[in-house]
C-alpha positions as CSV (number, residue, x, y, z in Angstrom):
1,M,36.5,116.3,128.0
2,R,37.3,114.6,130.9
3,G,37.7,118.3,132.8
4,A,34.6,119.9,131.2
5,L,32.4,116.5,133.2
6,I,34.0,117.2,136.3
7,L,33.2,121.0,136.4
8,S,30.0,120.5,135.0
9,L,29.2,118.0,137.8
10,A,30.7,120.3,140.2
11,L,28.9,123.1,139.1
12,A,25.5,121.6,139.0
13,L,25.7,122.1,143.3
14,P,22.6,124.2,144.2
15,L,23.8,127.8,145.2
16,P,23.2,128.9,148.9
17,A,20.1,131.1,149.1
18,A,22.2,134.0,149.9
19,A,24.8,133.2,147.1
20,Q,21.5,133.6,144.3
21,G,19.6,136.7,143.0
22,A,22.4,139.1,141.2
23,M,25.1,137.4,141.3
24,G,23.4,134.3,138.6
25,A,24.5,131.1,138.1
26,Y,28.2,131.0,139.6
27,S,28.9,132.1,143.1
28,A,31.8,133.9,144.4
29,A,33.3,130.6,145.3
30,D,32.9,129.6,142.1
31,C,35.0,132.5,140.7
32,A,37.6,132.3,143.5
33,A,38.2,128.4,142.7
34,F,38.0,129.5,138.6
35,W,40.5,132.5,138.8
36,S,43.0,130.2,141.2
37,A,43.1,127.4,138.8
38,Y,43.7,129.9,135.9
39,A,46.4,131.6,138.2
40,R,47.9,128.5,139.0
41,R,48.1,127.3,135.3
42,M,48.9,130.6,134.0
43,G,50.8,132.8,136.3
44,G,49.7,136.4,137.5
45,S,49.5,138.3,140.7
46,D,46.5,140.6,139.6
47,I,44.6,137.0,138.9
48,A,45.7,135.2,142.0
49,R,44.8,139.0,143.8
50,L,41.2,138.8,142.3
51,A,41.2,134.8,143.6
52,E,41.8,135.9,146.6
53,G,39.4,138.8,146.4
54,F,36.4,136.0,145.6
55,G,37.4,133.9,148.4
56,Q,36.8,136.6,150.7
57,A,33.9,137.3,149.3
58,A,32.7,134.0,149.5
59,Q,33.3,133.3,152.9
60,R,31.6,136.7,154.0
61,I,28.0,135.7,151.6
62,E,28.1,132.0,151.7
63,G,30.5,130.8,155.0
64,A,32.9,128.9,153.1
65,G,34.8,129.7,150.2
66,P,35.8,127.6,147.8
67,T,36.3,123.5,148.2
68,Q,40.1,121.9,146.8
69,A,37.4,119.5,144.6
70,R,36.2,122.7,142.5
71,R,39.5,123.8,142.3
72,D,40.9,120.9,140.8
73,A,37.5,120.8,138.3
74,M,38.2,124.3,137.1
75,L,42.1,123.6,136.7
76,A,41.0,120.7,135.2
77,L,38.3,122.8,132.2
78,I,41.2,124.7,132.3
79,R,43.4,122.2,131.1
80,A,41.3,120.7,129.1
81,Y,40.3,124.4,127.0
82,I,44.0,125.4,126.8
83,E,45.7,122.1,126.5
84,N,43.4,119.7,124.5
85,N,41.5,123.0,122.5
86,D,38.1,120.9,124.1
87,R,35.3,123.0,122.4
88,Q,32.5,122.6,125.5
89,S,35.3,123.6,128.1
90,R,36.5,127.0,125.9
91,D,32.5,127.7,126.4
92,L,32.6,127.1,130.1
93,F,35.8,129.2,129.9
94,N,34.4,132.2,128.5
95,R,31.3,132.0,130.4
96,L,33.0,131.8,133.8
97,A,34.6,134.6,132.6
98,Q,32.4,136.7,131.7
99,A,30.2,136.2,134.7
100,C,33.1,136.3,137.3
101,S,34.8,139.9,135.6
102,S,30.7,141.2,135.8
103,L,30.4,140.0,139.7
104,A,33.7,141.4,140.4
105,A,32.4,144.7,139.8
106,E,30.1,144.1,142.0
107,L,31.5,143.1,145.1
108,P,33.6,145.2,147.3
109,E,36.6,142.3,147.5
110,T,37.0,142.3,144.0
111,R,36.0,146.4,142.6
112,G,38.9,147.6,141.4
113,I,40.9,144.6,141.0
114,R,42.2,144.2,137.6
115,M,42.9,141.6,134.9
């Protein structure tokens, strides 16, 4: 539950204007932090490559990659979902996974990376 609260606060920050629009509610930096935390918790070289690709896209689009605080918040979300079966965390995890998968298909840095 705490992880979901932390993540909700982190994701409430406004996106830079360049990151809005077709990208929807989540930025490339959000997706980099999300997949980086997932790879850290669950493993997987393809997931780590996806996180790296999103990080590169965030640098190009937003001028900066994900912050450590955002990666820590995503890791807290994933732990709350996996370890505590927190419903709110599960719902947010699923929304992030879906949004980031859609965004991955649009970005040259992530297009073609399979999960």
